Backbone as numpy.savetxt, mean C-alpha at the origin, in Angstrom:
# Nx Ny Nz CAx CAy CAz Cx Cy Cz
9.24 -38.19 13.41 8.38 -37.63 12.38 9.20 -36.77 11.42
10.00 -35.84 11.90 10.88 -35.06 11.04 10.27 -33.87 10.34
8.96 -33.75 10.33 8.32 -32.58 9.70 6.99 -32.30 10.39
6.53 -31.10 10.16 5.22 -30.73 10.69 4.60 -29.71 9.76
3.31 -29.71 9.69 2.59 -28.75 8.87 2.36 -27.49 9.70
2.70 -26.35 9.14 2.52 -25.06 9.81 1.52 -24.27 8.99
0.52 -23.73 9.63 -0.48 -22.93 8.95 -0.26 -21.46 9.33
-0.06 -20.65 8.32 0.07 -19.21 8.53 -1.27 -18.57 8.18
-1.72 -17.66 9.02 -2.98 -16.99 8.72 -2.96 -15.59 9.32
-3.87 -14.77 8.85 -4.04 -13.43 9.40 -5.48 -13.00 9.18
-5.89 -12.04 9.95 -7.24 -11.51 9.84 -7.23 -10.26 8.98
-8.33 -10.04 8.28 -8.56 -8.79 7.58 -10.03 -8.45 7.74
-10.34 -7.21 7.55 -11.73 -6.77 7.61 -12.14 -6.33 6.22
-13.28 -6.84 5.75 -13.78 -6.48 4.44 -15.05 -5.66 4.60
-15.07 -4.52 3.94 -16.23 -3.63 3.95 -16.87 -3.66 2.56
-18.18 -3.53 2.50 -18.88 -3.51 1.22 -18.50 -2.28 0.39
-18.17 -1.19 1.09 -17.77 0.04 0.41 -17.02 0.93 1.39
-16.44 1.99 0.86 -15.73 2.95 1.69 -16.64 3.73 2.61
-17.93 3.70 2.37 -18.89 4.43 3.20 -18.92 3.92 4.64
-18.46 2.68 4.84 -18.51 2.06 6.16 -17.22 2.23 6.95
-16.25 2.91 6.37 -14.98 3.14 7.06 -15.11 4.25 8.09
-14.17 4.31 9.02 -14.13 5.45 9.94 -13.87 6.71 9.12
-14.14 7.87 9.68 -13.92 9.13 8.97 -12.47 9.27 8.54
-11.53 8.93 9.43 -10.10 9.05 9.12 -9.70 8.10 8.00
-10.17 6.85 8.04 -9.83 5.88 7.00 -10.46 6.26 5.67
-11.69 6.77 5.70 -12.37 7.20 4.48 -11.63 8.38 3.85
-11.14 9.30 4.66 -10.38 10.45 4.16 -9.07 9.98 3.51
-8.42 9.02 4.13 -7.17 8.49 3.58 -7.42 7.77 2.26
-8.46 6.96 2.20 -8.80 6.27 0.96 -9.17 7.28 -0.13
-9.89 8.32 0.20 -10.24 9.35 -0.79 -8.97 9.99 -1.35
-7.98 10.22 -0.52 -6.71 10.81 -0.98 -6.00 9.86 -1.93
-6.00 8.55 -1.64 -5.37 7.57 -2.53 -6.11 7.51 -3.86
-7.43 7.52 -3.80 -8.22 7.48 -5.03 -7.95 8.72 -5.89
-7.88 9.88 -5.26 -7.60 11.13 -5.99 -6.19 11.10 -6.58
-5.25 10.53 -5.86 -3.87 10.50 -6.32 -3.72 9.72 -7.63
-4.63 8.78 -7.92 -4.52 8.03 -9.17 -4.50 8.97 -10.38
-5.07 10.16 -10.25 -5.11 11.14 -11.34 -3.71 11.63 -11.71
-2.77 11.54 -10.79 -1.43 12.10 -10.98 -0.40 11.03 -11.34
-0.86 9.82 -11.52 0.00 8.71 -11.91 0.53 8.94 -13.32
1.72 8.43 -13.59 2.28 8.45 -14.94 2.41 7.01 -15.37
1.42 6.54 -16.14 1.38 5.13 -16.54 1.01 4.99 -18.02
1.81 5.60 -18.92 1.45 5.56 -20.35 1.60 4.18 -20.98
2.32 3.26 -20.36 2.58 1.95 -20.95 1.59 0.90 -20.44
1.45 0.79 -19.14 0.51 -0.18 -18.58 -0.92 0.35 -18.56
-1.05 1.67 -18.53 -2.35 2.33 -18.41 -3.07 1.88 -17.13
-2.27 1.60 -16.10 -2.78 1.14 -14.80 -2.28 2.13 -13.75
-3.13 3.09 -13.43 -2.77 4.19 -12.53 -3.01 3.78 -11.08
-1.99 3.97 -10.26 -2.08 3.60 -8.85 -1.78 4.83 -8.00
-2.59 5.00 -6.97 -2.37 6.08 -6.00 -2.26 5.49 -4.61
-1.37 6.03 -3.82 -1.21 5.60 -2.44 -1.20 6.84 -1.56
-1.76 6.72 -0.37 -1.79 7.83 0.58 -1.44 7.30 1.95
-0.66 8.08 2.68 -0.25 7.66 4.03 -0.67 8.72 5.04
-1.19 8.25 6.16 -1.45 9.10 7.32 -0.20 9.04 8.17
0.44 10.19 8.40 1.67 10.24 9.18 1.38 10.47 10.65
2.37 10.22 11.46 2.23 10.35 12.91 1.95 11.77 13.36
2.18 12.77 12.50 1.84 14.16 12.85 0.47 14.56 12.32
-0.30 13.59 11.74 -1.64 13.86 11.25 -1.71 14.27 9.79
-0.59 14.49 9.18 -0.53 14.90 7.77 -0.81 13.70 6.87
-1.41 13.95 5.71 -1.60 12.93 4.68 -0.69 13.25 3.52
0.11 12.26 3.10 1.05 12.40 2.00 0.66 11.37 0.94
0.80 11.71 -0.34 0.45 10.78 -1.41 1.63 10.47 -2.31
1.48 9.38 -3.05 2.45 8.97 -4.05 1.73 8.25 -5.17
2.32 8.25 -6.35 1.73 7.58 -7.51 2.78 6.77 -8.24
2.32 5.77 -9.01 3.28 5.02 -9.81 3.82 5.90 -10.93
5.09 5.69 -11.25 5.79 6.47 -12.27 6.49 5.50 -13.21
5.94 5.33 -14.41 6.52 4.39 -15.36 7.61 5.06 -16.19
8.34 4.22 -16.92 9.41 4.69 -17.77 9.51 3.74 -18.95
9.90 4.25 -20.11 10.04 3.40 -21.29 11.04 2.28 -21.04
12.01 2.51 -20.20 12.92 1.46 -19.76 12.26 0.82 -18.54
11.44 -0.21 -18.78 10.53 -0.73 -17.76 11.11 -0.95 -16.36
12.31 -1.43 -16.19 12.78 -1.58 -14.80 12.98 -0.25 -14.08
13.00 0.85 -14.83 13.25 2.15 -14.22 12.00 2.75 -13.56
10.84 2.18 -13.79 9.62 2.69 -13.17 9.59 2.35 -11.69
8.66 3.00 -10.97 8.54 2.74 -9.53 7.06 2.79 -9.14
6.69 1.88 -8.27 5.30 1.76 -7.82 4.93 2.89 -6.86
3.64 3.16 -6.76 3.13 4.23 -5.90 3.52 4.04 -4.44
3.47 2.79 -3.97 3.78 2.52 -2.57 5.21 2.89 -2.23
6.14 2.57 -3.13 7.56 2.88 -2.88 7.85 4.35 -3.06
7.17 5.01 -4.01 7.30 6.46 -4.15 6.89 7.12 -2.83
5.77 6.67 -2.29 5.24 7.23 -1.05 6.18 7.00 0.13
6.65 5.76 0.30 7.54 5.48 1.43 8.85 6.25 1.33
9.39 6.38 0.12 10.63 7.14 -0.05 10.41 8.61 0.31
9.26 9.15 -0.10 8.96 10.55 0.22 8.82 10.74 1.73
8.13 9.83 2.39 7.94 9.94 3.83 9.28 9.90 4.56
10.11 8.94 4.20 11.40 8.78 4.88 12.32 9.97 4.61
12.34 10.46 3.38 13.29 11.52 3.04 12.79 12.93 3.35
11.48 13.16 3.35 10.97 14.51 3.53 10.25 14.76 4.86
9.78 13.71 5.52 8.96 13.92 6.71 9.53 13.27 7.96
10.75 12.80 7.89 11.40 12.20 9.07 11.46 13.24 10.18
11.13 12.97 11.41 11.02 11.66 12.06 9.61 11.09 12.09
8.68 11.72 11.36 7.30 11.21 11.36 7.24 9.90 10.57
6.35 9.02 10.98 6.24 7.71 10.35 4.79 7.43 9.97
4.60 6.40 9.19 3.28 6.04 8.66 2.46 5.32 9.73
1.23 5.78 9.93 0.27 5.12 10.81 -0.70 4.25 10.02
-1.02 4.69 8.80 -1.94 3.95 7.93 -1.63 4.31 6.49
-1.86 3.36 5.58 -1.66 3.59 4.15 -2.87 3.05 3.39
-3.34 3.83 2.42 -4.43 3.40 1.54 -3.88 3.32 0.12
-4.34 2.31 -0.63 -3.91 2.12 -2.02 -5.16 1.92 -2.87
-5.20 2.66 -4.00 -6.29 2.52 -4.95 -5.71 2.52 -6.36
-6.54 2.22 -7.34 -6.06 2.12 -8.72 -7.16 2.51 -9.70
-6.72 2.87 -10.91 -7.64 3.26 -11.96 -7.08 2.78 -13.30
-7.48 1.60 -13.75 -7.02 1.13 -15.06 -7.77 1.86 -16.17
-7.13 2.00 -17.32 -7.76 2.74 -18.41 -8.95 2.01 -19.01
-8.87 0.66 -19.10 -9.91 -0.07 -19.81 -10.61 -1.14 -18.99
-10.52 -1.08 -17.70 -11.17 -2.10 -16.87 -11.83 -1.42 -15.67
-12.63 -2.17 -14.97 -13.31 -1.64 -13.79 -12.32 -1.51 -12.63
-12.60 -0.57 -11.77 -11.82 -0.37 -10.54 -12.78 -0.56 -9.36
-13.28 -1.81 -9.25 -14.38 -2.07 -8.32 -14.07 -3.12 -7.26
-12.78 -3.44 -7.09 -12.39 -4.41 -6.05 -10.98 -4.06 -5.57
-10.63 -4.51 -4.38 -9.29 -4.21 -3.86 -8.20 -4.94 -4.63
-7.05 -4.29 -4.71 -5.85 -4.95 -5.23 -4.79 -4.91 -4.14
-3.80 -5.76 -4.28 -2.73 -5.84 -3.30 -1.43 -5.36 -3.93
-0.52 -4.83 -3.15 0.78 -4.39 -3.70 1.54 -5.55 -4.35
2.41 -5.21 -5.30 3.24 -6.22 -5.95 4.24 -6.80 -4.95
4.93 -7.83 -5.35 5.89 -8.50 -4.47 7.01 -7.59 -3.99
7.55 -6.77 -4.87 8.63 -5.86 -4.47 8.11 -4.88 -3.42
6.94 -4.34 -3.63 6.37 -3.40 -2.66 6.08 -4.09 -1.33
5.62 -5.32 -1.38 5.37 -6.06 -0.13 6.67 -6.19 0.67
7.76 -6.46 -0.02 9.06 -6.57 0.65 9.45 -5.23 1.29
9.29 -4.15 0.54 9.65 -2.82 1.05 8.73 -2.42 2.20
7.44 -2.70 2.08 6.50 -2.42 3.17 6.90 -3.19 4.43
7.29 -4.43 4.26 7.69 -5.26 5.39 8.91 -4.67 6.11
9.90 -4.26 5.34 11.09 -3.69 5.97 10.80 -2.34 6.61
9.91 -1.54 5.99 9.52 -0.27 6.59 8.91 -0.53 7.97
8.01 -1.51 8.06 7.39 -1.83 9.34 8.43 -2.30 10.36
9.40 -3.08 9.92 10.46 -3.53 10.82 11.22 -2.34 11.38
11.45 -1.34 10.56 12.21 -0.15 10.99 11.40 0.81 11.84
10.14 1.06 11.46 9.38 2.15 12.05 8.12 1.76 12.79
7.71 0.50 12.73 6.50 0.06 13.41 5.37 -0.24 12.45
4.45 -1.06 12.91 3.33 -1.51 12.09 2.38 -0.38 11.74
1.73 -0.54 10.60 0.69 0.42 10.19 -0.41 -0.30 9.44
-1.59 0.27 9.50 -2.79 -0.27 8.86 -2.69 -0.12 7.35
-3.23 -1.10 6.62 -3.30 -1.05 5.16 -4.77 -1.06 4.74
-5.14 -0.13 3.85 -6.50 -0.04 3.32 -6.39 -0.22 1.81
-7.03 -1.25 1.28 -6.92 -1.60 -0.13 -8.28 -1.51 -0.79
-8.37 -0.78 -1.93 -9.66 -0.62 -2.60 -9.46 -0.10 -4.02
-10.47 -0.30 -4.84 -10.52 0.35 -6.14 -11.13 1.73 -5.95
-11.61 2.32 -7.04 -12.29 3.61 -6.94 -13.68 3.48 -6.35
-14.18 2.25 -6.33 -15.49 1.96 -5.72 -15.50 0.50 -5.29
-16.56 0.10 -4.65 -16.72 -1.30 -4.26 -16.06 -1.65 -2.94
-15.79 -2.94 -2.79 -15.26 -3.48 -1.53 -13.96 -2.82 -1.12
-13.74 -2.84 0.19 -12.52 -2.31 0.79 -11.99 -3.37 1.76
-10.69 -3.63 1.70 -10.05 -4.54 2.64 -9.15 -3.74 3.56
-9.22 -4.02 4.85 -8.36 -3.36 5.83 -7.57 -4.44 6.58
-6.26 -4.27 6.60 -5.36 -5.17 7.33 -4.74 -4.40 8.48
-4.52 -5.06 9.61 -3.93 -4.40 10.77 -2.49 -3.98 10.56
-1.77 -4.74 9.71 -0.37 -4.39 9.46 0.05 -4.87 8.08
0.99 -4.16 7.49 1.46 -4.46 6.14 2.18 -5.79 6.05
2.86 -6.20 7.12 3.61 -7.46 7.07 2.70 -8.67 6.88
1.40 -8.51 7.10 0.47 -9.62 6.81 0.50 -9.99 5.33
0.88 -9.05 4.48 0.92 -9.30 3.05 2.11 -10.17 2.62
3.11 -10.30 3.49 4.31 -11.08 3.16 4.81 -11.80 4.41
4.13 -12.88 4.78 4.43 -13.52 6.07 5.82 -14.14 6.19
6.46 -14.52 5.10 7.79 -15.12 5.18 8.82 -14.19 4.52
8.79 -12.93 4.90 9.64 -11.92 4.28 11.12 -12.16 4.56
11.93 -11.82 3.57 13.38 -11.79 3.72 13.70 -10.49 4.45
14.61 -10.53 5.42 14.91 -9.33 6.18 16.36 -9.20 6.57
16.66 -8.17 7.31 18.02 -7.86 7.73 18.64 -9.01 8.51
17.85 -9.72 9.29 18.41 -10.81 10.12 19.04 -11.92 9.26
18.57 -12.06 8.01 19.16 -13.07 7.13 20.55 -12.64 6.64
20.86 -11.38 6.74 22.16 -10.88 6.27 23.21 -10.82 7.35
22.82 -11.06 8.59 23.77 -10.96 9.71 24.40 -12.29 10.03
């Protein structure tokens, strides 16, 4: 035969709203939603906030930071992970929530991290362990994934470099 079809799949939980989340997950999502206020997105006008629950119980946030030299900007998820690794080590992320607030559109459905952030999330999990992902707008449906690596099932990793 020489080939076979492989099906990759993962489970997620979809909630009609944040009201149905556990108290801890709702608090984390509220922090991500609030963090969108501190985003610097004068070019895209697409404000993103991310919040992480750390292993010591602390919640840390990050926001996207744009720059006129477009490659110099950084997404909220990577701002957050860099802060956690550099300022809160040895504590690690147990859960992360991501929300967004566009200037001229509704924020009523979940969005997913960009490809670069998916790669960084995947490597973070490889280094420090899996964590829950909570994805939502400022209102509406919420998606919860058991682990960030579900977002990038065929990730490039350290093993490819050895």
